[in-house]
C-alpha atoms as a printed R data frame, in Angstrom:
   type eleno elety resid chain resno       x       y       z
1  ATOM     1    CA   UNK     A     1  88.847  92.946 110.287
2  ATOM     2    CA   UNK     A     2  86.669  95.639 108.752
3  ATOM     3    CA   UNK     A     3  87.815  98.718 106.869
4  ATOM     4    CA   UNK     A     4  87.502 101.157 109.773
5  ATOM     5    CA   UNK     A     5  89.514  98.913 112.092
6  ATOM     6    CA   UNK     A     6  92.276  98.504 109.499
7  ATOM     7    CA   UNK     A     7  92.563 102.245 108.995
8  ATOM     8    CA   UNK     A     8  92.532 102.974 112.744
9  ATOM     9    CA   UNK     A     9  95.366 100.500 113.329
10 ATOM    10    CA   UNK     A    10  97.455 101.602 110.346
11 ATOM    11    CA   UNK     A    11 100.115 104.256 110.498
12 ATOM    12    CA   UNK     A    12  98.910 106.179 107.451
13 ATOM    13    CA   UNK     A    13 101.924 108.478 107.298
14 ATOM    14    CA   UNK     A    14 104.276 105.491 107.136
15 ATOM    15    CA   UNK     A    15 102.160 103.958 104.355
16 ATOM    16    CA   UNK     A    16 102.226 107.201 102.383
17 ATOM    17    CA   UNK     A    17 105.955 107.726 102.859
18 ATOM    18    CA   UNK     A    18 106.839 104.150 101.894
19 ATOM    19    CA   UNK     A    19 104.364 104.090  99.002
20 ATOM    20    CA   UNK     A    20 105.731 107.332  97.569
21 ATOM    21    CA   UNK     A    21 109.257 105.913  97.627
22 ATOM    22    CA   UNK     A    22 108.151 102.811  95.720
23 ATOM    23    CA   UNK     A    23 106.199 104.865  93.185
24 ATOM    24    CA   UNK     A    24 109.106 107.248  92.565
25 ATOM    25    CA   UNK     A    25 111.286 104.261  91.650
26 ATOM    26    CA   UNK     A    26 108.780 102.697  89.231
27 ATOM    27    CA   UNK     A    27 106.763 105.586  87.800
28 ATOM    28    CA   UNK     A    28 108.806 105.742  84.595
29 ATOM    29    CA   UNK     A    29 107.439 102.267  83.790
30 ATOM    30    CA   UNK     A    30 103.863 103.626  83.882
31 ATOM    31    CA   UNK     A    31 103.995 107.318  82.906
32 ATOM    32    CA   UNK     A    32 102.845 108.642  80.471
33 ATOM    33    CA   UNK     A    33 101.428 105.576  78.683
34 ATOM    34    CA   UNK     A    34  99.163 104.636  81.623
35 ATOM    35    CA   UNK     A    35  98.230 108.119  82.863
36 ATOM    36    CA   UNK     A    36  94.802 108.117  84.489
37 ATOM    37    CA   UNK     A    37  95.027 104.456  85.555
38 ATOM    38    CA   UNK     A    38  95.783 103.329  89.104
39 ATOM    39    CA   UNK     A    39  98.412 101.518  91.147
40 ATOM    40    CA   UNK     A    40  97.818 100.027  94.580
41 ATOM    41    CA   UNK     A    41 101.123  99.582  96.375
42 ATOM    42    CA   UNK     A    42 101.633  97.382  99.432
43 ATOM    43    CA   UNK     A    43 104.513  99.271 101.051
44 ATOM    44    CA   UNK     A    44 106.108  96.507 103.128
45 ATOM    45    CA   UNK     A    45 106.467  94.013 100.279
46 ATOM    46    CA   UNK     A    46 106.745  96.732  97.610
47 ATOM    47    CA   UNK     A    47 104.303  94.764  95.455
48 ATOM    48    CA   UNK     A    48 102.437  96.842  92.885
49 ATOM    49    CA   UNK     A    49  98.969  96.178  91.452
50 ATOM    50    CA   UNK     A    50  97.762  97.914  88.280
51 ATOM    51    CA   UNK     A    51  94.125  98.664  87.522
52 ATOM    52    CA   UNK     A    52  92.042 100.617  85.027
53 ATOM    53    CA   UNK     A    53  90.065 101.954  88.020
54 ATOM    54    CA   UNK     A    54  91.099 102.347  91.648
55 ATOM    55    CA   UNK     A    55  88.799  99.509  92.722
56 ATOM    56    CA   UNK     A    56  90.468  97.181  90.189
57 ATOM    57    CA   UNK     A    57  93.931  97.842  91.598
58 ATOM    58    CA   UNK     A    58  92.762  97.448  95.193
59 ATOM    59    CA   UNK     A    59  90.835  94.240  94.410
60 ATOM    60    CA   UNK     A    60  94.003  92.694  92.968
61 ATOM    61    CA   UNK     A    61  96.041  93.792  95.990
62 ATOM    62    CA   UNK     A    62  93.397  92.481  98.423
63 ATOM    63    CA   UNK     A    63  93.717  88.990  96.942
64 ATOM    64    CA   UNK     A    64  97.310  88.856  98.196
65 ATOM    65    CA   UNK     A    65  96.940  91.077 101.278
66 ATOM    66    CA   UNK     A    66  93.348  90.992 102.612
67 ATOM    67    CA   UNK     A    67  94.178  92.803 105.855
68 ATOM    68    CA   UNK     A    68  96.453  95.572 104.600
69 ATOM    69    CA   UNK     A    69  96.045  99.254 103.853
70 ATOM    70    CA   UNK     A    70  97.485 100.302 100.485
71 ATOM    71    CA   UNK     A    71  99.024 103.360  98.963
72 ATOM    72    CA   UNK     A    72  96.925 104.184  95.904
73 ATOM    73    CA   UNK     A    73  98.122 106.513  93.178
74 ATOM    74    CA   UNK     A    74  96.450 107.773  90.016
75 ATOM    75    CA   UNK     A    75  99.246 107.505  87.488
76 ATOM    76    CA   UNK     A    76 100.452 110.834  86.177
77 ATOM    77    CA   UNK     A    77  98.229 112.936  88.442
78 ATOM    78    CA   UNK     A    78 100.360 113.493  91.534
79 ATOM    79    CA   UNK     A    79  97.789 112.712  94.194
80 ATOM    80    CA   UNK     A    80  97.369 109.666  96.360
81 ATOM    81    CA   UNK     A    81  95.028 107.911  98.703
82 ATOM    82    CA   UNK     A    82  95.334 105.147 101.230
83 ATOM    83    CA   UNK     A    83  92.765 102.424 100.992
84 ATOM    84    CA   UNK     A    84  92.070  99.343 103.000
85 ATOM    85    CA   UNK     A    85  88.980  97.979 101.291
86 ATOM    86    CA   UNK     A    86  86.454  98.886  98.696
87 ATOM    87    CA   UNK     A    87  82.832  97.959  98.303
88 ATOM    88    CA   UNK     A    88  81.854  96.599  94.945
89 ATOM    89    CA   UNK     A    89  78.620  98.180  93.715
């Protein structure tokens, strides 16, 4: 399934809500020492993938969950994204 199909089928609000709950529980393990790095969170399993860059975190998550959309957070910055896939340059 391609990226657009995954995003169309996903309930993005549910992913954001569930991802935020997971991050709130674990953020003290990452802030402030990893501020500026990224976590990709698979909300159903609550698995967390750390990366220096957003693409790193998503690539790790995609190995376990190739057809999922993730909650992506930049540690210590208070904004999020949902990502299904990335394209490696």
